[in-house]
C-alpha positions in Angstrom: 12.4 -13.2 -32.8 12.5 -12.3 -29.2 9.6 -12.0 -26.8 8.6 -8.6 -28.1 8.5 -9.7 -31.7 11.7 -7.9 -32.7 14.6 -9.4 -34.7 17.7 -10.1 -32.6 20.8 -8.3 -33.8 23.8 -10.5 -34.8 25.9 -8.9 -32.1 23.5 -10.0 -29.3 21.7 -6.7 -28.8 17.9 -6.6 -28.8 17.2 -3.5 -30.9 20.5 -1.7 -30.3 24.0 -2.4 -31.6 26.3 -3.2 -28.7 28.1 0.1 -29.3 25.3 2.4 -30.4 25.6 5.7 -32.1 24.6 8.1 -29.4 24.3 11.8 -28.8 23.4 14.0 -25.8 19.9 14.1 -24.6 17.8 16.4 -26.8 14.1 16.9 -25.7 13.2 17.9 -29.3 14.3 14.5 -30.7 13.1 12.4 -27.8 10.8 9.4 -28.7 7.6 9.4 -26.5 6.1 6.0 -25.5 2.3 5.8 -25.1 1.3 5.3 -21.5 4.7 6.4 -20.1 5.3 9.9 -18.7 8.9 11.1 -19.1 10.2 13.6 -16.5 13.6 15.3 -17.4 15.6 16.1 -14.2 19.2 17.3 -13.7 21.6 17.4 -10.7 21.6 20.7 -8.8 23.5 22.2 -5.9 24.6 19.6 -3.4 23.8 16.7 -5.8 20.0 17.2 -5.4 17.8 16.9 -8.4 16.2 19.9 -10.1 14.1 20.7 -13.1 16.5 22.0 -15.8 14.3 25.0 -16.4 14.3 25.9 -12.6 17.8 24.9 -11.3 17.3 26.9 -8.1 14.5 24.8 -6.7 15.7 21.4 -5.4 13.0 18.7 -5.5 11.7 16.3 -2.9 9.4 13.3 -3.4 6.2 15.3 -3.0 7.4 17.9 -5.5 8.3 15.3 -8.0 4.9 13.6 -7.6 3.2 17.0 -8.0 5.1 17.6 -11.3 3.9 14.2 -12.5 0.3 14.7 -11.5 0.2 18.1 -13.3 1.6 16.6 -16.6 0.6 13.0 -16.7 -2.5 10.9 -16.9 -3.5 9.2 -13.7 -2.9 5.7 -15.2 0.7 6.4 -16.5 3.9 5.0 -15.2 6.9 7.4 -14.9 10.4 7.4 -16.4 13.0 9.7 -14.8 15.4 11.0 -17.4 18.4 11.8 -15.2 21.9 10.4 -15.0 22.7 8.1 -12.1 19.0 7.8 -11.2 19.6 4.9 -8.7 21.6 7.3 -6.5 18.2 8.7 -5.5 16.6 5.4 -5.0 14.8 6.3 -1.7 13.5 9.5 -3.3 12.0 7.7 -6.4 10.7 4.8 -4.3 8.8 7.3 -2.3 7.5 8.9 -5.5 6.3 5.5 -6.7 4.4 5.1 -3.4 2.8 8.6 -3.7 1.7 7.9 -7.2 0.7 4.3 -6.9 2.6 3.4 -10.1 5.9 2.2 -11.3 8.9 4.6 -11.7 11.7 3.8 -14.1 15.1 5.1 -13.3 18.6 4.8 -14.7 21.3 2.7 -12.9 24.1 4.2 -10.9 27.1 4.9 -13.1 25.0 5.6 -16.2 24.4 8.6 -18.5 21.2 9.1 -20.3 21.9 9.3 -24.0 19.8 9.2 -27.2 20.3 6.3 -29.5 18.7 5.1 -32.8 16.3 2.1 -32.5 18.0 -0.2 -35.0 15.2 -2.8 -35.1 13.7 -1.1 -38.2 15.0 -2.3 -41.5 14.7 -1.2 -45.2 14.8 2.2 -46.7 12.8 3.7 -43.9 15.3 2.7 -41.2 16.1 5.8 -39.1 19.6 7.2 -38.8 21.2 9.3 -36.1 20.2 12.4 -38.0 16.6 11.7 -38.7 13.5 10.6 -36.7 12.9 10.4 -33.0 15.6 8.9 -30.7 15.3 6.5 -27.8 16.5 7.4 -24.3 19.0 4.8 -23.2 21.2 4.5 -20.0 24.8 3.9 -21.1 27.5 2.7 -18.7 29.9 5.6 -18.2 33.0 3.4 -18.6 32.1 0.7 -21.2 29.5 2.8 -23.1 27.2 -0.2 -23.3 23.4 -0.1 -22.8 22.2 -0.8 -19.3 18.7 -1.8 -18.3 16.3 0.6 -16.6 15.4 -0.1 -13.0 11.7 -0.5 -12.3 10.7 0.8 -8.8 7.3 -0.5 -7.7 5.2 1.2 -4.9 6.8 0.0 -1.7 3.5 -1.3 -0.2 2.7 -3.1 -3.4 6.1 -4.3 -4.5 6.5 -7.7 -6.0 8.9 -9.7 -8.2 6.4 -9.7 -11.0 7.0 -7.7 -14.2 5.8 -4.1 -14.9 3.5 -2.7 -17.6 6.4 -2.1 -20.0 9.2 -4.4 -21.2 12.7 -3.3 -20.4 15.4 -4.8 -22.7 19.0 -3.7 -23.4 18.4 -0.1 -22.5 15.1 0.2 -24.4 11.6 0.6 -22.9 8.9 -0.8 -25.1 5.2 -1.3 -24.7 4.0 -4.9 -24.3 1.3 -6.1 -26.6 -1.7 -8.4 -26.2 -3.8 -9.3 -23.2 -2.7 -8.1 -19.8 -1.9 -11.2 -17.9 0.2 -11.8 -14.7 1.5 -15.2 -13.8 0.1 -17.1 -10.9 1.7 -20.2 -9.3 -0.8 -22.4 -11.2 -2.7 -20.1 -13.5 -3.1 -16.5 -14.7 -4.3 -13.2 -13.3 -6.1 -11.0 -15.9 -5.9 -7.3 -15.3 -6.6 -3.9 -16.8 -4.6 -0.6 -16.7 -6.7 0.7 -13.8 -6.1 -2.3 -11.5 -2.7 -3.6 -12.8 -0.6 -2.5 -9.8 -3.0 -3.8 -7.1 -3.8 -7.0 -9.1 0.0 -7.6 -9.4 0.5 -7.2 -5.7 -2.4 -9.5 -4.8 -1.4 -12.2 -7.4 2.1 -12.2 -5.8 0.7 -13.4 -2.5 -1.2 -16.4 -3.8 0.7 -19.7 -3.1 0.8 -22.8 -5.2 -2.3 -25.0 -5.1 -2.8 -28.7 -5.4 -4.6 -29.9 -8.5 -6.4 -26.7 -9.5 -5.7 -24.0 -12.1 -6.5 -20.5 -10.8 -7.6 -17.6 -13.0 -8.1 -14.2 -11.5 -10.6 -12.1 -13.5 -13.0 -9.2 -12.9 -16.7 -9.8 -13.5 -18.4 -7.0 -15.4 -21.8 -6.6 -17.2 -22.5 -10.4 -17.0 -19.1 -11.3 -18.5 -15.4 -11.2 -17.9 -13.4 -8.0 -18.1 -10.2 -8.3 -20.1 -7.7 -5.6 -20.7 -4.9 -5.1 -23.2 -1.5 -3.4 -23.0 -2.8 -0.8 -25.4 -5.0 0.5 -22.6 -8.3 -0.8 -24.0 -10.6 -3.2 -22.2 -13.6 -5.3 -23.2 -16.2 -7.7 -21.7 -15.6 -11.3 -22.9 -18.0 -14.2 -23.0 -17.2 -17.6 -21.6 -16.1 -18.8 -25.0 -13.9 -15.8 -25.6 -12.2 -16.3 -22.2 -11.7 -20.0 -23.0 -9.8 -18.9 -26.2 -7.6 -16.6 -24.1 -6.7 -19.4 -21.7 -5.8 -21.8 -24.5 -2.2 -22.1 -23.2 -3.4 -23.5 -19.9 -3.9 -27.3 -19.5 -7.7 -27.1 -18.8 -9.2 -30.1 -20.5 -10.4 -32.5 -17.8 -8.8 -30.2 -15.1 -10.3 -28.1 -12.3 -10.4 -24.3 -13.0 -10.9 -22.0 -10.0 -12.2 -18.4 -10.8 -10.9 -15.8 -8.4 -13.6 -13.2 -8.8 -16.3 -11.1 -7.1 -19.8 -11.6 -8.3 -21.9 -8.6 -9.3 -24.7 -7.6 -7.0 -27.3 -7.2 -9.7 -29.5 -10.3 -10.2 -29.7 -10.0 -14.0 -25.9 -9.7 -14.2 -25.5 -12.8 -12.0 -27.8 -14.8 -14.2 -25.8 -13.8 -17.3 -22.5 -14.6 -15.6 -23.8 -18.1 -14.6 -24.5 -18.7 -18.3 -21.0 -17.6 -19.3 -19.4 -19.8 -16.6 -21.3 -22.8 -18.0 -20.1 -21.9 -21.5 -16.5 -21.6 -20.2 -16.8 -25.1 -18.7 -18.2 -26.6 -21.9 -15.6 -25.0 -24.1 -12.6 -25.9 -22.0 -13.8 -29.3 -20.7 -12.8 -28.2 -17.2 -14.8 -28.2 -14.0 -15.1 -24.5 -13.2 -15.3 -23.6 -9.5 -16.8 -20.3 -8.4 -18.0 -18.7 -5.2 -21.8 -18.8 -4.7 -23.7 -16.3 -6.9 -23.4 -12.9 -5.4 -20.4 -13.9 -3.3 -16.6 -13.5 -3.8 -13.3 -15.3 -3.5 -10.9 -13.7 -1.0 -7.2 -14.4 -0.4 -6.2 -15.8 3.0 -2.8 -14.3 3.6 -1.6 -16.7 6.3 -2.4 -19.7 4.1 -1.8 -18.1 0.7 -5.0 -19.7 -0.4 -8.5 -18.6 -1.5 -11.7 -18.8 0.5 -15.2 -18.5 -0.8 -17.9 -16.2 0.8 -21.6 -15.9 0.1 -23.4 -12.6 -0.5 -23.9 -12.0 3.2 -20.1 -12.3 3.9 -20.4 -15.7 5.5 -17.9 -18.5 4.6 -19.4 -20.7 2.0 -18.5 -23.7 -0.1 -17.3 -23.3 -3.7 -19.8 -24.2 -6.4 -18.8 -26.6 -9.2 -19.9 -26.1 -12.8 -19.1 -29.3 -14.7 -19.2 -29.8 -18.4 -21.9 -32.2 -19.7 -19.4 -34.9 -20.8 -17.1 -34.8 -17.8 -15.4 -38.1 -17.2 -15.7 -39.3 -13.6 -16.0 -37.2 -10.4 -14.0 -34.1 -9.7 -10.7 -34.6 -7.9 -11.4 -31.7 -5.5 -13.7 -31.3 -2.5 -15.3 -28.0 -1.5 -15.1 -27.8 2.3 -17.6 -26.0 4.6 -14.6 -23.8 5.5 -14.7 -22.2 2.0 -11.6 -24.0 0.7 -10.9 -26.3 -2.2 -8.8 -29.3 -1.2 -7.6 -32.4 -3.1 -9.9 -35.3 -2.5 -7.0 -37.7 -3.0 -4.8 -36.2 -0.3 -7.5 -35.2 2.2 -8.0 -37.4 5.2 -10.7 -36.5 7.7 -9.6 -36.5 11.3 -11.5 -35.9 14.5 -10.4 -33.3 17.1 -12.1 -33.0 20.5 -12.8 -29.4 21.3 -11.7 -28.7 24.9 -14.1 -25.8 25.2 -17.4 -27.6 24.8 -16.6 -31.2 24.0 -17.6 -30.7 20.4 -16.1 -32.7 17.6 -14.5 -30.8 14.7 -13.3 -32.3 11.4 -10.2 -31.1 9.7 -7.5 -32.0 7.2 -4.4 -34.2 7.6 -2.3 -31.1 8.2 -3.6 -30.9 11.8 -5.8 -27.9 11.3 -9.3 -28.6 12.5 -12.1 -27.1 10.5 -13.8 -24.1 12.1 -17.5 -23.9 12.9 -19.7 -23.0 10.0 -20.2 -19.3 9.5 -23.9 -19.6 10.0 -23.6 -21.4 13.3 -24.1 -19.1 16.3 -21.2 -18.6 18.7 -21.6 -20.7 21.9 -22.7 -19.0 25.0 -20.9 -18.9 28.4 -22.3 -22.3 29.3 -21.1 -23.9 26.1 -24.5 -24.1 24.6 -25.6 -22.3 21.4 -28.2 -19.6 21.6 -31.4 -20.0 19.5 -31.2 -19.1 15.9 -33.2 -16.2 14.4 -36.4 -17.3 12.7 -35.4 -15.3 9.6 -32.2 -16.6 8.1 -31.5 -13.1 6.7 -31.3 -11.7 10.2 -27.9 -12.3 11.8 -27.8 -13.4 15.3 -27.0 -10.6 17.8 -23.4 -10.3 18.8 -22.4 -12.7 21.6 -20.6 -10.9 24.4 -17.1 -12.3 25.1 -14.5 -11.5 27.7 -16.9 -12.1 30.5 -14.4 -13.7 32.8 -15.4 -17.3 32.1 -12.1 -18.0 30.1 -14.0 -20.0 27.5 -12.6 -20.2 24.0 -14.4 -18.7 21.1 -14.8 -20.0 17.6 -12.9 -18.0 14.9 -15.9 -17.3 12.6 -16.7 -14.2 10.6 -18.9 -11.7 12.3 -22.1 -10.4 10.6 -21.9 -7.3 8.3 -23.8 -4.2 9.4 -26.3 -2.4 7.3 -24.9 0.9 5.8 -26.2 4.4 5.4 -24.7 7.4 3.6 -24.1 10.4 5.9 -24.8 14.0 4.7 -21.9 16.3 4.0 -22.8 18.2 7.2 -22.1 15.2 9.4 -19.5 15.4 12.2 -15.8 15.3 11.2 -13.9 12.0 10.9 -10.5 13.1 12.0 -8.0 12.3 9.1 -7.7 15.5 7.1 -7.9 13.6 3.8 -11.2 11.9 4.7 -14.0 14.0 3.3 -17.5 14.0 4.8 -20.5 12.2 3.4 -19.1 8.7 3.7 -21.1 5.5 4.0 -21.1 4.3 7.7 -22.7 1.5 9.7 -26.4 2.1 10.4 -26.5 -0.3 13.3 -24.3 -1.6 16.1 -21.9 -4.4 15.1 -18.7 -6.0 16.3 -15.4 -6.5 14.6 -11.7 -7.3 15.4 -8.7 -5.1 15.6 -5.1 -6.4 15.2 -2.8 -5.5 18.1 1.0 -5.0 17.9 2.6 -5.7 21.2 1.0 -6.2 24.6 -2.8 -6.3 24.4 -3.1 -5.2 28.1 -1.2 -2.0 27.4 -3.3 -1.5 24.2 -6.4 -1.5 26.4 -5.0 0.9 29.0 -2.8 3.2 27.0 -4.2 2.9 23.5 -3.5 0.9 20.4 0.0 1.7 19.0 -0.2 3.2 15.5 0.9 6.2 13.3 -2.5 6.8 11.6 -5.6 8.7 12.7 -7.7 5.7 12.2 -7.9 2.0 13.2 -8.6 -0.8 10.7 -11.1 -3.4 11.8 -12.2 -6.6 10.1 -14.9 -9.2 10.5 -13.1 -12.5 9.9 -10.5 -13.3 12.6 -9.1 -16.1 10.4 -7.6 -13.5 8.1 -5.1 -12.7 10.9 -1.8 -14.7 11.1 -1.7 -17.5 13.7 -0.5 -16.2 17.1 -1.9 -12.7 16.5 -3.3 -10.6 19.3 -6.8 -9.3 18.6 -9.2 -6.9 20.3 -12.9 -7.4 19.8 -14.7 -4.1 19.6 -18.4 -3.0 19.6 -19.1 -0.1 17.2 -22.2 2.1 17.5 -23.9 3.6 14.4 -21.7 6.0 12.5 -18.4 4.7 14.0 -17.1 2.7 11.0 -16.6 3.3 7.3 -16.4 0.2 5.0 -13.1 0.3 3.0 -14.8 -1.2 0.0 -16.8 2.0 -0.6 -14.4 4.6 0.8 -14.9 7.9 -1.0 -11.6 9.8 -0.7 -8.3 10.4 -2.3 -6.3 8.4 0.3 -2.5 8.6 0.8 -0.6 6.0 -1.2 0.9 4.4 2.0 -2.2 2.4 2.6 -3.9 2.1 -0.8 -3.3 -1.7 -0.5 -6.3 -1.9 1.9 -8.7 -0.1 -0.5 -11.6 -2.2 -1.7 -10.8 -4.9 0.9 -14.1 -6.7 1.7 -15.2 -6.8 5.3 -12.6 -4.3 6.4 -13.7 -1.1 8.1 -12.0 2.1 9.0 -12.6 3.5 12.5 -11.7 7.2 12.2 -10.2 8.9 15.2 -13.0 11.5 15.6 -15.5 8.6 15.9 -13.7 6.5 18.5 -16.1 7.7 21.1 -18.6 5.2 19.4 -16.2 2.3 19.8 -16.0 0.1 23.0 -13.7 -2.8 23.7 -15.3 -6.1 24.4 -12.3 -8.3 25.0 -8.8 -9.5 23.9 -8.0 -12.8 22.2 -5.1 -14.7 20.7 -5.6 -16.5 17.3 -4.2 -20.0 17.8 -4.2 -21.0 14.1 -6.8 -23.8 14.8 -9.9 -21.7 14.2 -10.1 -20.8 17.9 -9.7 -17.6 19.8 -8.2 -17.8 23.3 -9.2 -15.1 25.7 -6.3 -12.9 27.0 -7.7 -9.6 28.3 -11.1 -8.6 29.8 -11.8 -5.1 28.7 -15.6 -4.9 28.4 -16.8 -1.3 28.0 -13.3 0.4 27.8 -13.0 3.0 25.1 -10.6 2.4 22.2 -7.7 4.8 22.0 -4.8 5.4 19.6 -1.3 5.9 20.9 1.2 7.4 18.4 4.0 4.9 18.8 6.5 3.5 18.2 8.7 6.6 17.6 10.8 4.7 15.0 7.8 4.7 12.7 6.8 8.3 13.3 8.3 11.7 13.6 8.8 12.7 17.3 6.0 10.4 18.3 3.4 12.2 16.2 0.8 10.7 13.8 1.5 10.6 10.1 -1.3 13.1 9.4 0.0 16.4 10.8 0.0 20.1 9.8 3.0 20.9 7.6 5.1 24.1 7.3 5.6 26.0 5.2 2.5 25.7 3.1 4.2 26.9 0.0 7.6 28.3 -1.2 10.7 28.4 1.0 10.8 29.9 4.5 13.4 30.9 7.0 13.8 29.0 10.3 16.4 28.5 13.1 17.9 25.5 14.8 19.9 25.3 18.1 22.8 22.9 18.2 25.5 22.1 20.7 28.8 23.8 19.8 31.2 21.0 20.8 29.5 17.6 19.9 29.5 16.3 16.3 26.5 15.4 14.2 22.8 15.9 14.2 20.3 14.2 16.6 18.8 11.0 15.4 15.1 11.0 14.4 14.2 14.7 14.4 15.4 18.2 15.2 13.4 21.1 16.7 13.2 24.3 14.6 12.0 27.8 15.5 10.4 30.4 13.3 11.9 33.3 15.3 15.5 33.6 16.5 15.7 32.2 20.1 17.5 33.8 23.0 21.3 33.2 23.0 22.4 30.3 25.1 26.1 29.6 26.1 27.7 26.6 24.5 25.2 26.6 21.6 25.3 27.2 17.9 22.5 28.8 16.0 22.0 28.1 12.3 19.7 29.9 10.0 18.1 27.5 7.5 15.9 27.6 4.4 13.0 25.2 4.6 11.2 24.0 1.4 7.4 23.6 1.4 6.0 20.9 3.7 9.3 19.8 5.1 8.5 20.3 8.8 5.7 19.6 11.2 3.9 22.7 12.5 3.6 21.8 16.2 1.2 24.6 17.1 -1.2 23.8 14.2 -0.9 20.1 14.8 -1.7 20.7 18.5 -4.9 22.6 17.6 -5.9 19.8 15.1 -5.4 17.0 17.6 -7.1 18.9 20.4 -10.4 17.8 18.9 -9.4 14.1 19.1 -9.3 13.3 22.8 -8.9 9.6 22.2 -5.6 10.1 20.3 -2.5 10.3 22.5 0.7 11.8 21.1 3.7 13.9 22.2 2.3 17.1 20.6 1.2 18.4 24.0 4.7 18.0 25.5 6.4 19.6 22.4 3.9 22.5 22.5 4.5 23.2 26.2 8.3 23.1 25.6 7.9 25.9 23.1 9.0 23.9 20.0 7.6 25.6 16.9 8.6 23.1 14.2 9.9 19.5 14.0 12.2 18.5 11.2 12.5 14.7 10.4 16.0 13.3 10.0 15.1 12.0 6.5 14.9 15.7 5.4 18.2 16.8 6.9 20.0 16.8 3.5 17.2 18.8 1.9 17.7 21.8 4.3 20.3 24.4 3.4 22.1 26.4 6.1 22.4 30.1 5.1 24.2 31.6 8.1 25.6 30.4 11.4 26.0 32.1 14.8 27.8 31.5 18.1 26.7 32.6 21.5 29.0 35.4 22.7 28.6 38.3 25.0 25.0 37.5 25.7 24.0 37.6 22.1 24.4 35.8 18.8 27.5 36.6 16.8 27.7 35.7 13.1 30.4 33.2 12.2 32.6 34.6 9.4 34.0 32.6 6.5 31.0 30.2 6.6 30.0 28.6 3.3 26.3 27.8 2.9 25.4 24.2 2.3 23.2 21.2 3.2 22.5 20.9 6.9 24.5 17.7 7.7 27.8 18.9 6.1 27.4 22.4 7.4 26.9 21.3 11.0 29.8 18.8 10.8 32.1 21.7 9.8 30.8 24.0 12.6 30.8 21.6 15.6 34.6 21.6 16.2 36.9 22.0 19.1 38.5 25.2 17.7 36.1 28.2 17.9 35.9 29.8 14.5 36.4 33.5 14.0 33.2 35.6 14.5 32.3 38.9 13.1 32.0 42.0 15.3 28.5 42.5 16.7 26.1 44.3 14.4 22.5 45.5 14.7 21.3 42.9 12.3 23.1 39.9 13.8 22.6 40.4 17.6 
């Protein structure tokens, strides 16, 4: 038996003979797989993919994603039934990102054929003339089965397996509990969170002496999903049975979870954790009740937080008959470390002469999260009488040059805005979000020179800025800006209410991460700039107290013509006509982007004019984008320059091959003369044929062409 429970064929195939009986793809005989949406595509003009029932409409990534959304369930993966699917790897990778799910495509050099699943035996075994048939990619030369390629969303791509098993050309559902391997443990997932859980599990590094299990807490128990799409809440004893293959007896088990906020659910979950410890014989470590465990990317480890968002020590739940003390220590920095390997060292703080303790790896421990930040004179301000009241933000960047401890900043209280509140800026961000009800401070990551970010704006391609409370989540050596945010200026990512673009779904649900929308940047002021030194200290770099936070659409290699990602597109639907001016003698198209015009421009000597057909949403509407960004004065882009230059449309270079040239003209006699014997085709090949040293023959001037 193989891993899927099927009998292996004598010839070595898993479910298929090595030379299977095949026939051409027949939609009427195709075998459907639960949870997988099949999209049948075929090559069209110029090698572009089309729907077989509409061969005159070439597809781009957005069109393919729209077809899937109209026909598939939101939780389904997609299989593209098209020959040589890997030739369109960029297209389908973009589709995976837009959908947030895996996309299965055939390898290059393969044909999609139907084959009988020969795993069945007995009198009911299907033949080539009865029953449904499996779609299998066959090598065009050897006629042997080839494996489907699994394309994961680019922002969430990992080396971990997908929802379905792919084996010898067959796609088969997995069975049992949904579990993803961790370096020392297991991540339990459901269909709804499989892709994000897989991406997060991939980032966890190997630990020392602890088994890690990632699981979702739900209704006072543990949420467990199966590959059939069902999910159920398990008790501690049931979870122990699922983890029977892990070496847990006498070991340390760390639960990577977020506690529920309801007090009754917390009490029930505590009882289930105790039952888990008693059943497995392991010491079970959890964050404090009401808190959470969060991944530290730069260390690839987990840190515990309490309900207020402050760093806290892990809590141990030991079985009654545990033998000897635990081999782990819970540090005040929210980490679990091996007691055997840990050696305490003393590091003198140059800022205030304080003494920090740390581990033998040379990383001193940061100040406790509930300790107030030192003042300019090195002393600590008085604590609030009420522990629930966070200390007021301590101003930094005051010119003293003092280091700051890298500790999490306090969370603000939240309030839900009405649907009539002021706009946020990004067009996909609907009104009525939860926002901060009080002034608070946060950190913003800077790419490049922080001084330029203060003066010219933070470089980026989005109409928002992500901010976070814990500077230790930033990689060592990162440049940070500390900002002060007035009420209504920030939206917590964990409760974002919007259908966000797939390109940054990876930040959704991130605790203590906030979105600063472009239309609310007038409520954000810079406090100062720092560099994270990797030793839980922030070194001052820039004094920017009171300066507004701006966004600068840069660099251009990550954007189209130096514009943000959120722009107005043209045409809104269908296919429309536009024009492009090109040099007559040079070869090739400009890199990056090409200006287009909706009306035929005035003839210019030494230029070619091509009339093109533009599919829906393929160009940036400069005029509409200029109007949209006019209401965002703190966003700087090149749209003003393009608008003043009379550019109507901007076509990105990645869309060149999706634009078809219908007619071509050459400047002659003060007007445009149509070029005879021109064959319509994709923009790159058409332009390469037109830009030559020998002037092609032109038709006599006519009323319609001049």
